[in-house]
N, C-alpha and C positions, 0 to 999 in steps of 0.2 A: 760117648767114645772113651775107650779105656786107654789112658795115657801110659799104662804099664806095658802095653803090648800093641804096637802100632806098625802097620805096613803102609808106607807112603810112596806112591809113584809120582815122580816129578816129570812132567812132559812139556815139551815146547819146541821151539825152532832154534837152530844154531845161533848163538850170539845173544840169547835172552837171559843168560845167567843161571842155567840149571846147576852148574857146578857150585857156584856160591850158595845157592839155596840148599843143596845137599850138605855142604860143609856147615852151614848155619844149623840145620837140623841135627847133624851129628854132634855138634858142640852142645846144643841144648840137651840132648840125651845124656851126654857124659856128665854135664853139670847136675843132672838129676840122678846120677849114680846108676844109669842103665847101661846094658850092653847095647852096642849099635854096630851095624854093618852097613856100609854104603857101597853100592856098585860103582863101577866106572861109568862114565858117560857113554851111552851107546847111540850111534847115529852119525849123520853127516854134518857135524857141527861146523866144519869149515865151509860148507856150501849152503848154509841156510836151510838145511833139511831138518827132518824130524829128529829130535834127540830125547833121550829118557834116562833117568837115574832112579834107582831103587834105594830107599832108606828103610831099614828094618830096626825097630827098637823093642827091647824086651829084657828079660832077666838073663837069658842065654840064647844068643842068636848064632846059628851055625853057618848060614849062607845069606848073602845080601840079595839074592834073587827072589822076586815076588812072582809066584805062579798066577796063572789066570784064575780069577774068582777069589783072590786072597787079599787084595788091596783094601785097606780101610778108608784111605783117602787118595783121590787123584787130584794133584795140584797142577793145573794146566795153564800155561802161559798164552795159549792160542786156542780159539774155540773148536776148530775142527780136530785138533789133536786130542781134545777131551773126548770127542765122539769116537775117535779111533781106539781109544784106550778103555772104553767102557767094559770090555770083556774081562779086564783085570780086576774090576771092582766087586766087592762082596755085595750081596743083596742088602739094601739098607745102608750102604756106605755113603760117603760124602764126596761130592765133586765140587771143587772150588776152581772156577775158570774165569780167565780174562775173556771178555767178549770180542776182543780185537781179532780181526781176520788178516792173516799174513799169507799172501799168495806164494806157494812154493814154485820152484823153477819150472816143473812140468806144466803148471797152469799158466805161468807167464809166457812160456814158449808156445802155448797152444796145444800141447800134446795131451793135456788133461783138462777137465773143468773142475772148478771149486764146488764142493757138495752144496746142495740147496737145503733150505729149511733146517740149518744146523741147530739154531736155538730151539725150534719146535721139537726136533728129534731128541735133543738133550732133556727137554722138559718132561718127556713121557715115560721115563723109566722108573724102576723100583729102587730109587735111591734119593738121597737129599742133594740138592744142588744150590750153590751160591754163585750166580753169574754176576760179574761186575765189570765196569769199565776201568780196569786197573791202569790202562795207559793214560787216560785223562788225569787220574789221580797222581800218577807218577810225574806227569808234566807239570801239574800244579805244585808239586814238591820241589821241582827244579831240574828233573832229568827223566827223560823217557826210559832210560836204562834201569830205572828203579821199579819196573813192573814186578820183578821177582820179589822184591822186599815188601811191596804193597800186598801181594798175595800171601806172603808169610805172615804179615800182620793179621790178615783175615784168619789164617789157620790158627794163629796163637789164640785168638778169641774163641775159636771153636774147641779148644782144649783147655778149659779153665783150670784143670787140675795142675797144670804147669804154671807157676807164678809168672806174671808179666815181667818181673825183675830178672828172671832167668833168661827169658828171651832177649831182653835189652842188653844184658851182660854178654850174651853170645854174639849179638849184633856188633857190639864194640870190639869183640875179639876177632871177628872174621872180615870186617870191612876196613879197608885202608883209611887211615886217619883223615886224609884230605877229602874223602867222600862220605865221612861219617855223618855229618849234620844233615845232608840231603837224605841219606838212607834212614836216619832216625825219623825224619818227617814222613817219609814214605811208609815206614813201619806203623807209626801212629795213625796215619791216614787209613791204612788197612784195618786196623783195630776199630776205628770209628765207623768205617763202612760196614763191618760185620755187626756192629751194634746198632745199625740203622741210623747213624748220624751223618753218613756221607752220601755221595751220589751213586746209587746202584744203577745197574743197567736197566734200560726200558724193556 
């Protein structure tokens, strides 16, 4: 993966921290001396609906929007959201996804059904995938709300060209001081999981 030219699509459900994740990545890019554009959060974040943010990193970025087939990475906080976003991924791209399933309101109300065989369908594409139980890891670190930072830890390990110290400095910059220690643990847990030292999804 080329750290000098990256298109990262962050997707999840409202309330999962996509905004903090995009700010984190933007800060990392700036510390590396890169141009970065971050889109606004799109979706029904107030209703627990699908949300997405685009982060584009390079030498000169004109627009924050990632077109279909142009994402190097999909960073997904919920498994079916990863499935829905696959059309944006480049051939041979990387999907990092939490295996947690969050039922959207149409499913809860009975108007729709949750897709079947999500993990199987994700495993069959022309791309690399890292599925992991980020929720359990976040809970072990002290807060279920740290799923986003666990996944960012995984992403950091997938981009070794960016020093770990840069990621850690950005984490300290974007996370409130009272939540920093929990988020530090979550970030390191993600890095360990990426390196095969943590609990991956079955």
